[in-house]
Structures are given as structure tokens and as C-alpha cells.
N, C-alpha and C positions, 0 to 999 in steps of 0.2 A: 296205865298204859294209854297212849294217845290213840283214839279211835278214828279211823279213816272217815272223812266226811262223805256222806251219801248224797247222791243226786236226787232232786225232786222230780219225779217222773211227770207230774202234771205240768210243772213249769217247762220242762224239756219239750213236751208236746206242743204247748202254747207257742213258745218262741221258735221252734224248729219247723213246725207244720202249720199250726193254726193261724198265726199272724201273717206269715208270707202268703198263704192261700187267700186270706181275707183281703190283703192289700192288692194282690193281683186281680181279685174279683171285683172289689168295691172301690179301689183306689181312685179310679177315674171319676166316679160319682162323688166321692167324699172330698178329694183333694185336687181334682183336675182343674177346676176353675181358680182355686186359690193359687196353685202353682203357676197356672197360665198367666194370671194377673201379675204375680210376683216376677215372672220371667218375661213379661210382655209378649206372650205367645198364645196361640190358640190352645185350649184345653186338650184338643185332639192331636197336638203336635207330637212328633217323635221325641223331642227333648223332654216334654212332660212325662211321657210314658217311660223314658229312660230313668228319670228321677224316681218314679214309682217302683220301677224294677230294682233300682239301687236300694230303696227303702225296704223292699221285700227281702232282699239278700242280706241287708244289714242285721236283721234280727237273729237269724241262725248263726251268722258269723260272729256277732258280738257275744251271743250266748256261749258259743264254742270257746271263744277267748276267755270269757269270764270263768267258765267251768274248768278250763285247763289251768288257769291261774290258781284255782282253789284246790283241784284234785290231782293236778299234774297228769291228766289223762286226756287223750284226744277223744272228742265227743263224736261218735259215729253218726248220730242223728243230726248233728249240726252240719256236718259235711254233706250228708244226703239232702237235708233241707235246702242248703245253699245251691247245690247243683240242680235240684228240682226247680227251684224258683228261677234260676238263671235260664234254664232251658225253656220253661213254660213262658216266661215273659219275653225271652229272647226271640222265640219263634214269631211272636207278634210284631217284633221290631225289625228283624233283619230283612233286607230286600230278598224277595223270592220265598219267604216263609209261607208254608202251605199247611192245610189241615192234615194232609197225609204225613207231613213231617211231625206234626203234633201227635198223631196217632202212634207213630213209631217211637217218639219220645216216651209216651205213656206206657208203651210195652217194654221199652228198653230198660228202664230202671228196675222193675221187679225181675225182669229177665236176667239182668246183671247180678242181682242179689241171689237168684237161684243158682247161677253158675258159681258165684263166689262162695256160697254156703257149702256147696259140694266140693269145690276146689280146695277150700281151707280145712276140710275135714281131717286130713292127715298132717296138718301143720301144727305148730305149737299154739297158735291162737285161732282155733276154728270159730266161725261166726255163731255157731250154736251156743257158745259160751258168752256171747253178747246178748243174744235174743232170749235164751232160756236159762242156761246154767251160769248165771251172771254172779260174779263175786260181790256185786253191790247188793244182791238179794240173798244169796246163799252163803253159808259159812263153808266156803269151798275147802279151805285147809283142814278143817275139822272132818268134813265128809271124806276127803281123800285119805286122811290118816286111818279112819275107820274102815274104809274099803281095803286098804293095804293090810290092816290087821286081820280082817275077816276073809281075806283072799277072794274078794268079789270085784276086784278092779277090772278084770277083763270083761266080766258080765256087764258092769256099768258102762264100759266103753262101747260095748255092743248096743246098749240102750241109747247112748248118745248118737250112735249112727242111725238108729231108727228115728229118733227125734229130728235129726238133721234132714233125713229124707222127707219127713212130714212137713218141716218148714220149707224145704225146697219145693215141695208139691204146692204149697200155698202160693209161693212166688210165681210158679209156672201158671197156676190158675189165674192169678192177677194179671200176668202178662197177656194171656189170651183174651180175657174178658175186658181188660183195659183197652186193648186194640179195637175190639169189636164195638164197645161203647163209643169210643172216640170216632170211629168211622160212621156210626149210625147217628150220633147226636151233633158232633162238631162238623158242620158242613159248609159254613160261611168262611171264605178265604179271608185271612186277617187284613190283606191289602185292599180288599173291597169294602169291608165294613168291620172295623176293629171292635166297635161296641157290641155288634151282634156276635162276633167271634168270642168275646169275653163272656157274654151272656150264655152262650152255648157251653162254654167250659164250665160255668157255674151249674148249669143243668146237669152236665155229666158228673160233676162232683156230688151233686145231690143224689143221683142214681147210684153212684159208686159205693155209697155206704151200705144200702141193703143188698146190692147185687154182688159186691166184691168184699167189702170190709167185714160184714157179718159172717159169711162163710169162712173167711180167713181167721177171724177171731175164734170161731168154734174149733177149727182145726188146730190153732195154736194152743187153745185151752186144753184140748185133748192131749197134745204133746207135753204140755206142762204137767198134766195129771199123770201121764205115764212116767215122767221124770220123778215127780215127788213120790209116786207109789214105788218106783224102783229104789229111790234113796231109802225109804222106810224098810223095804224088804232086804236090802243089801247091807244096811248099816244099823238098823234098829231105831233110827231117828225119825220122829214124826215131823210134820211140816213146821210146827212151832219151834221145835228144837233145831231144825236145819236152817231156818232163815236168820238173817242178821239181827232182826229186832229182838229175837230171843236172848242173844248174848248181851245186847245192850241193856235190856231190862234187868238181867241178872247181875250185871256188873256194878 
């Protein structure tokens, strides 16, 4: 039987988040003079910055197209990465772009995810099944059959609701702290000094890992632990039996 090709999570993060952030942060330093000389323009010109923005967006878009051609699924992280790169780079380029707009943008993305996570809870494709109960990780069909057979489907659905609220809580936390960090650190208007504006964004990203990412990772890990514990209690499957790797090794 043909096995569905799984996505490489590390490559996903590199193309959808790592490379766009790196280009937006260091693109001027690394490629500004080269692009400026090639285009006969100043490295600080809007046209050079636009090329760097296009390059930052290119990586998540190209990865999303590649992943879709292989797995026939839309890549949520690619869409999110492209939007984030467009907004972050665009604020520094558009006339009238301000640091307050950047702070709102930083808060808007996790805020939108929080709303979508809760809004899709009662739909056929809740976001919790992308972030946690993912068919690329778990043997969802096998788990669902065991839940039905043992009459624990309703209890499991209640567990998914709890995990959904935990995820939404991490997004709300990110929304508030992202906004506060942006307002405290990113204070130079992009139209007055774009290099200083970019440096302050880099400083904010440096602080965002210990202040935002680590607490969110802990909360997400706790939600994942609740999910795997619930699967074991309601189906009898331990983690090794529930994840995709187990079926591949035994096949």
C-alpha cells in the first residue's frame, strides 16, 4: 500500500520562518550593495528593499508550491510565513508606515490565529488538528476507530476542546506580549531611519524567543502531553503505537 509522504518539519520551519526573517533582518547588509550596483541604485533605495522583500516572500511561497505538488495539501505555515514577511517588509516600504502599524501587525497575526482556532473548533477542519492532532504525526484513522469501538469518542472530543483553549491561550498571550515588545523596542520610524528600524526589529526578535516563544512552547507541550495521555487512556495506544512512525516501521 502506498504510504503518504510526510512533511519534514525542520525544512518547513527553515523555509517558512527562518529564511524570510533572516533576509528581512540581514538582507540589506548582505545583498544591499550587490543589488544596488546591479540595478544602478543606492543600497538604501526602495527598489532594493522591494527586491529583498520579494526574496523573503519567495521562500515560503516556493516551499508551499513544492509541498502541494508532493502531498496535494495546502501548507498552512507557508501561507502564514508569506503573509508575515509581506506585512513586516511592507510596513518599512509603504509611504506612511509607522512603528505603531508594526506593533499592530505583530499582535494581529497571533490574535487572528487565536480567533481562528476557536472559530474552527466546531467545523470539520479545526486548527487543533493542524497544530496538535495532525494526521502527519498521528495515526488518526486508527485512533478514531478505537475511540468508536470503546465508546470514548465524546470524551476525546471534550479533550480536544481543552487542548484548543490551551492553544488559543498561547496565541492570546503572544498577541499581548508581541504588541508590548514592539512598542517598547521598535521606536524608530521606518521613514526616518530604515536601518535603525530593521535593527530594532532584530532586537525584538531576539527578545521574543525567551519572552514569548519559550512560554508558548511549554504550554503547547503541555497540551500535547494531555492529548497523548488521553489517547492512551481512551484507546489503550501508547505514543509509539499512536504515531505514524510506528506503522511505517512495522510495515
